[in-house]
C-alpha positions, 0 to 999 in steps of 0.5 A: 378158807383152808380145808379142815386139817382132819381131811373132812369135808366142808360143812354144808352152807346154811339154807337161805332165809325166806327174805332172800328167796325171790320168785322167778316170773315166767315170761312166755316168748312170742311165737315165731311164725318163721325162723330167721334163716335164708330158706324161709326168707326166700319163701316169704319173698316168693309168697310176697311176689306171688301175692303181687301177681308176679312169677314166684319162681322168677327169683334167682337163688344166690350162692349157687355155682351153676345157677338154678336148673330150668323147670320143664315147660307144660308141653315137656315130659319128665323123660325129656331130661334124658338123652333120647338114645338112653331113654329108648335103650333103657326101655328096651332093656326093661323086663317085667316093668323093672325100670330100676334094674334096666337103669342099673344095666345101662349105668354098668354098660356106660361104665364098661365103655368108659374104662375100656381101651380105645377101639381100633376102627376097621376101614372096611366097616366105616362108622357114621360120617363125622365121628370123632377119633377112636381115642376120644370115644372112652371119654364120652361113653354116651357118644360111644354107645350112640355111635355104635347103634347109629352105625349099624342101624339100617336105613330101610326096612322091607314091607310085605304087602299081602296079595299084591304080587298076584295069586295070593303072593306078597309083594315086598317093597323097601321103605325108609324109616325114621331114626327111632325105628332105625335105632330100635332095629339095631338094638334088637340085633345087638341084644339078640347076639348078646343073649346068645353069648356066654359069660367069660367072667365071674358074677351073675350072667355078666350082662353089662360086660357082654353088651359092652364087649359087643358094642366094642365089636360093633365099633371095630367091625367084628360084630355079626350085626354088620352082616345083618345090616348088609343082608337087609340092604341087599334085600332092599336093593333087590326089592326096588324093582317091585316099586314099579309093579302094576298093582302098586302103581294102580294103588298109588293112583287111586 
């Protein structure tokens, strides 16, 4: 059918007759309790396994590259997923209960150590035995931080016993401390020095950069924390004679 020669429009089609109109019947679709996808199929399988008295979490998900993460046991806590040094270090940086801010500081410190050049270890200030070569430390910033803290951590502390020396004088005796207390004292020393340092770059206070610089100074043997550790060990060596004090020996016998 060709269009009209005068350029007009086609005439509208005639309306259908009543005999040609067919009623459309509505048929409701059945209710689908679960959609046909992988997630719901896995959930249904877990429910069926739980109903049979088996472990519903024993199913292994297919298609994962590294497998499902292991769930924490009943005796484990949520913070056990972090490294113990990171957990303790983050809690010691926290102020006024702002944990997210402390975690941000830890992340920036680790990033500073990762992007810093390899340190130059001084033979006069040896690190913990078995430490990796300095060129490998920036590749593992967590090991970098742990090695610096453990290297300057004291192995003893001075305990003051009031009135044990006679005449109301305190008796100072050395005693060994565990790893957590050793790291706590080292972190306190490092924080004391970092809080007194001035910012050398732009930004607000530059805490992460100052702490990262102090960690590098500890590894290279230039930090004043080494002097504090050496002074404490000298005091502990001098106080060893007090372990044979008569008042202390009599107290042990009782």
